[in-house]
C-alpha positions in Angstrom: 15.7 29.8 -14.3 13.9 32.1 -11.8 14.2 31.2 -8.1 16.5 28.3 -8.9 18.4 28.9 -5.6 15.2 28.0 -3.6 15.1 24.6 -5.2 18.8 24.0 -4.7 18.5 25.1 -1.0 15.6 22.7 -0.5 17.7 19.8 -1.9 20.7 20.8 0.2 18.5 20.7 3.3 17.2 17.2 2.4 20.8 15.9 1.8 22.0 17.4 5.0 19.4 15.5 6.9 20.5 12.3 5.3 17.2 11.6 3.6 17.9 12.4 0.0 16.3 9.6 -2.1 18.1 7.9 -4.9 16.1 5.6 -7.3 17.6 2.2 -8.2 17.4 1.4 -11.9 16.0 -2.2 -12.0 15.5 -4.7 -14.7 13.2 -7.4 -13.3 13.6 -10.7 -15.2 10.4 -12.6 -15.9 10.3 -15.9 -14.0 13.3 -15.0 -11.8 11.8 -12.6 -9.3 13.1 -11.6 -6.7 16.3 -11.6 -8.7 16.9 -8.5 -10.8 19.6 -6.6 -12.6 20.5 -3.2 -11.2 22.2 -0.6 -13.4 24.8 1.7 -11.9 27.2 4.3 -13.4 30.0 1.7 -13.3 27.9 -1.2 -14.8 25.3 -3.7 -14.0 25.0 -6.4 -11.3 22.5 -9.0 -10.2 20.7 -8.2 -6.9 18.0 -9.7 -4.8 15.0 -7.5 -4.2 13.7 -7.4 -0.6 11.4 -4.4 -0.6 8.9 -5.0 -3.4 5.2 -4.5 -2.9 4.5 -7.2 -5.5 4.0 -9.3 -2.4 2.9 -12.6 -4.1 4.9 -12.2 -7.3 1.7 -11.8 -9.4 3.5 -9.3 -11.6 5.3 -12.4 -13.0 2.4 -14.7 -13.1 1.7 -16.5 -16.4 -2.1 -16.0 -16.3 -1.7 -12.3 -15.5 0.8 -11.8 -18.4 -1.3 -13.9 -20.8 -4.4 -11.7 -20.1 -2.3 -8.6 -20.7 -0.9 -9.9 -23.9 -4.3 -10.8 -25.2 -5.7 -7.4 -24.2 -2.9 -5.5 -26.0 -3.3 -7.6 -29.1 -7.0 -7.0 -29.1 -7.4 -3.5 -27.8 -4.1 -1.8 -28.2 -2.1 0.1 -25.6 -4.0 3.0 -24.0 -7.7 3.5 -23.2 -8.0 6.5 -25.5 -9.8 8.9 -23.0 -11.5 9.4 -19.7 -14.1 6.9 -18.6 -16.8 9.3 -19.8 -15.2 10.0 -23.2 -14.4 6.8 -25.0 -12.2 5.4 -22.2 -14.5 2.6 -20.9 -13.9 -1.0 -22.2 -15.3 -4.4 -21.2 -12.2 -4.9 -19.1 -13.0 -1.8 -17.0 -16.6 -3.0 -16.5 -15.7 -6.6 -15.7 -13.0 -5.5 -13.3 -15.3 -3.2 -11.4 -17.9 -6.0 -11.2 -15.2 -8.4 -9.9 -14.0 -6.0 -7.3 -17.6 -5.3 -6.1 -18.2 -9.0 -5.7 -14.9 -9.6 -4.0 -15.8 -7.1 -1.3 -19.4 -8.0 -1.0 -20.6 -4.6 -2.3 -23.1 -3.6 -5.0 -20.6 -1.3 -6.8 -16.9 -0.5 -7.4 -15.0 2.2 -9.1 -11.5 2.1 -10.7 -8.9 4.9 -10.4 -5.4 5.2 -11.8 -3.7 4.5 -8.5 -4.5 3.8 -4.8 -3.3 7.3 -4.0 -5.8 8.9 -6.4 -8.6 6.6 -5.1 -8.1 7.9 -1.6 -7.5 11.5 -2.5 -10.4 11.7 -5.0 -13.0 9.9 -2.8 -12.3 11.5 0.5 -12.1 15.0 -1.0 -15.5 14.4 -2.7 -17.2 13.2 0.5 -17.0 16.6 2.0 -18.9 18.0 -0.9 -21.6 15.3 -0.7 -22.1 15.6 3.1 -22.3 19.2 4.2 -21.0 19.7 7.7 -19.1 16.5 7.6 -16.5 15.7 10.3 -13.8 13.2 9.4 -12.0 11.4 12.2 -8.6 10.1 10.9 -6.0 7.8 12.5 -2.8 9.7 13.0 -0.8 7.1 11.0 -3.1 7.2 7.9 -1.4 7.3 4.5 -0.5 10.6 2.9 -3.1 10.1 0.2 -5.9 9.9 2.9 -4.5 12.9 4.7 -4.4 14.9 1.4 -8.0 13.8 0.5 -9.3 14.7 3.9 -7.5 18.1 3.8 -9.0 18.9 0.4 -12.5 17.8 1.4 -13.2 21.0 3.3 -14.6 18.9 6.2 -13.6 19.5 9.7 -10.8 17.1 10.8 -10.1 15.3 14.0 -7.0 13.2 14.4 -7.1 10.4 16.9 -4.1 8.6 18.3 -3.1 5.5 16.4 -5.5 2.6 17.0 -6.8 4.4 20.1 -10.5 3.8 20.2 -11.1 5.6 23.5 -9.4 8.7 22.2 -11.6 8.6 19.1 -14.7 8.2 21.4 -13.7 11.3 23.3 -13.3 13.3 20.1 -16.7 12.2 18.8 -18.5 12.8 22.1 -17.2 16.4 22.0 -18.8 17.1 18.6 -22.4 17.9 17.6 -24.3 14.7 17.5 -26.4 15.8 14.5 -23.4 16.4 12.2 -22.5 13.7 9.6 -19.4 11.8 10.6 -16.9 9.5 9.0 -14.1 7.4 10.5 -11.1 6.9 8.2 -8.5 4.2 9.0 -6.4 1.4 7.5 -6.3 -2.3 8.1 -2.6 -3.0 7.6 -0.3 -0.1 8.5 2.6 -0.7 6.2 5.4 1.0 8.0 4.9 -0.8 11.4 3.1 -3.9 10.2 0.2 -3.6 12.7 -3.5 -3.8 12.1 -6.3 -1.4 12.9 -9.0 -2.4 15.4 -11.7 -2.7 12.7 -14.5 -4.3 14.8 -14.1 -1.8 17.7 -14.1 1.1 15.2 -17.2 -0.3 13.5 -18.9 -0.6 16.9 -18.1 3.1 17.6 -19.4 4.1 14.1 -22.7 2.3 14.7 -23.1 3.9 18.1 -22.6 7.4 16.7 -24.1 6.9 13.3 -20.8 7.4 11.5 -19.7 6.1 8.1 -16.6 3.9 7.9 -13.8 4.3 5.3 -11.2 1.5 5.3 -8.0 1.5 3.4 -7.1 -2.1 2.6 -4.2 -1.3 0.2 -1.6 -3.6 2.0 -4.2 -6.3 2.7 -6.1 -7.0 -0.5 -4.9 -10.2 -2.0 -3.1 -11.0 1.2 -5.8 -11.8 3.8 -9.2 -13.4 3.9 -10.6 -16.5 2.3 -10.6 -14.9 -1.2 -8.0 -12.2 -0.6 -10.5 -9.4 0.0 -8.4 -8.2 3.0 -8.5 -8.1 6.8 -12.1 -7.1 6.9 -13.0 -10.3 5.1 -10.7 -12.4 7.4 -12.5 -11.0 10.4 -16.0 -11.2 8.9 -16.5 -7.5 8.9 -16.9 -6.5 5.3 -20.6 -5.8 5.6 -19.9 -3.3 8.3 -17.6 -1.1 6.2 -19.2 1.5 4.1 -16.4 2.3 1.7 -13.4 0.0 1.1 -10.4 1.3 -0.8 -7.7 -0.9 -2.3 -5.0 -1.1 -4.9 -4.2 -3.3 -7.9 -0.5 -2.4 -7.6 0.7 -4.5 -4.7 -0.5 -8.1 -4.0 -2.4 -8.1 -7.3 0.8 -7.2 -9.1 -0.4 -4.7 -11.7 -1.4 -1.0 -11.3 -4.4 1.0 -10.3 -6.7 1.7 -7.4 -10.4 1.4 -6.5 -13.2 1.8 -4.0 -16.0 -0.6 -3.3 -19.3 0.5 -1.7 -23.0 0.7 -2.2 -23.9 1.4 -5.8 -25.3 4.8 -4.9 -22.1 5.9 -3.2 -20.1 4.7 -6.2 -22.4 6.6 -8.6 -22.1 9.8 -6.6 -18.3 9.6 -6.5 -18.2 8.7 -10.2 -20.3 11.7 -11.0 -18.5 14.3 -8.7 -14.9 13.3 -8.1 -12.6 15.4 -10.3 -9.7 13.0 -9.7 -11.9 10.4 -11.6 -13.7 12.5 -14.1 -10.8 14.4 -15.6 -8.2 11.5 -15.7 -7.5 9.2 -18.6 -8.8 5.8 -17.6 -6.6 2.8 -16.6 -5.1 1.1 -19.7 -7.3 -1.9 -20.8 -4.0 -3.9 -20.6 -3.7 -3.2 -16.9 -7.3 -3.8 -16.2 -7.1 -7.2 -18.0 -4.1 -8.3 -16.0 -5.6 -7.2 -12.7 -8.8 -9.0 -13.5 -6.9 -12.3 -14.1 -4.9 -11.7 -10.9 -7.9 -11.2 -8.7 -9.7 -14.2 -10.1 -6.7 -16.4 -9.5 -6.1 -15.1 -5.9 -9.7 -15.7 -5.0 -9.2 -19.5 -5.5 -7.1 -22.3 -4.2 -3.9 -20.9 -5.7 -4.4 -17.7 -3.8 -4.9 -19.5 -0.5 -1.7 -21.4 -1.0 0.3 -18.3 -1.8 -1.1 -16.4 1.2 -0.2 -19.3 3.5 3.3 -19.5 2.1 3.7 -15.8 2.3 2.8 -15.6 6.0 5.2 -18.5 6.7 8.1 -16.7 5.0 7.4 -13.5 6.8 7.4 -15.3 10.2 10.6 -17.1 9.3 12.5 -13.9 8.5 11.2 -12.3 11.7 12.5 -15.2 13.7 15.9 -15.2 12.0 16.2 -11.4 12.7 15.4 -12.0 16.4 17.8 -14.9 16.8 20.5 -12.7 15.3 19.9 -10.0 17.8 18.6 -7.5 15.2 15.9 -5.1 16.4 13.0 -6.2 14.3 9.9 -4.2 15.2 6.8 -5.9 16.4 4.6 -6.8 13.5 1.6 -9.1 13.2 1.5 -8.9 9.4 3.7 -9.7 6.4 5.6 -6.4 6.9 9.1 -6.9 8.5 10.5 -3.6 9.7 14.0 -3.4 11.1 14.6 -0.3 13.3 17.7 1.7 12.6 16.7 5.1 14.1 19.2 7.3 12.3 18.7 8.6 8.7 22.4 8.6 7.7 23.1 5.2 9.1 19.9 3.8 7.6 21.0 5.0 4.2 24.5 3.8 4.7 23.2 0.4 5.7 21.0 0.2 2.6 23.7 1.4 0.3 26.3 -1.0 1.6 23.9 -3.9 1.3 23.2 -3.0 -2.3 26.7 -2.2 -3.5 28.7 -4.8 -1.5 26.2 -7.7 -1.1 23.7 -7.3 -4.0 20.8 -7.0 -1.5 18.3 -4.3 -2.3 16.1 -2.9 0.5 15.2 0.8 0.4 15.7 3.0 3.5 12.5 4.4 5.0 12.9 7.8 6.5 11.0 11.1 7.2 8.4 12.1 6.1 7.2 8.5 5.5 8.0 7.7 9.2 8.7 10.0 12.1 12.3 11.2 12.6 14.2 8.9 14.9 12.3 5.8 13.7 14.2 5.3 10.4 14.1 1.7 9.3 14.6 -0.9 6.6 11.3 -2.4 5.6 11.5 -6.0 4.3 8.7 -7.7 2.4 9.6 -11.4 2.1 7.3 -13.5 -0.1 6.8 -16.9 -1.5 9.7 -16.3 -3.9 12.3 -15.8 -1.2 13.8 -19.0 0.0 15.6 -19.7 3.3 19.1 -19.6 1.8 18.4 -16.0 0.6 17.3 -15.2 4.2 20.5 -16.6 5.7 22.6 -14.5 3.2 20.5 -11.5 4.1 21.0 -11.9 7.9 24.7 -12.4 7.5 25.1 -9.4 5.4 23.1 -7.2 7.7 25.1 -8.3 10.7 28.4 -7.5 9.0 27.3 -4.0 8.0 25.5 -3.4 11.3 28.8 -3.8 13.2 30.7 -1.6 10.8 28.2 1.2 11.4 28.4 0.8 15.2 24.7 0.1 15.5 23.3 -1.5 18.7 21.9 -5.0 18.6 18.8 -6.1 20.4 19.2 -7.6 23.9 
């Protein structure tokens, strides 16, 4: 193959930095999550999963699975085309209506993933609004960064959650140019929350649009699981809300919710939507059942249980002297600060203790802040947590890592 050495050199560099990623081959067992079977070269073993984004276990929910079974029996597997060419079913239409209602908007649009939703929408806004300036939080997700880059709009990066820095950037720009502030609610690597109200106030002051990524918050926060903006009573102040169906809702896909004219323009102009085969009806049916369930009493119970489990694990880490990072959300990050030791810690937990938590390293997080990111949920009990803490402490000492004061 031509230029093969360039590929091999790139992989060597990644390995030398201790950030080469190995996928764990998992077999999740229906009804037994977070238990799963991992397949290795020397055989299989049972493990406990601590890093899934299926935060509430909805990927195992009976109502979700029933809806998917009924859809595949009725519609078959795939959608058969793009949304414009035979790929729209009643499940797509009903799901978009449900998502619009969930977020208090007049329209919603489905994408094949949250990444595609961000990339396609943000890149298209630059075409719709000539002269647009996009102000982006420095810790925004890679999909937002890519969409902003491809938009052709001028970019301004403000320090993470720093409203005053953002103000200074806006004040330095032409007051007559269209502006958009792009940020997240839950930042999934640190577990902190964006200052949504303050950013909305600034947007109102300078006539800027607001774009909020609620990927790690939908299903998890708010009376009906619409996200942090719903919890804080701010949904009506957000112009475009982006979310995913692949985390708390337990299925797959992404979406935006906004005014129907915004949705229609994105639908008509976003290449990432127009030229992509639409979400399988089976996925849409499962997501629809999941959203409807999480909007009700069962969802409120699961959300409360989930927050309690996250708080309990944080407390156990602190009492054990483990350097759990400050987090006001369900994300529980444990700082390691070294890529090789982070991977060694993860590997040893997996192979010796049957505990699966993936190392998080550069470029997902800055160098020197490598960590293990735990996502405890309603399905993790206290006995599992005690086993986890004991295992981490044993390996922590083996690796010569420092404990918190």
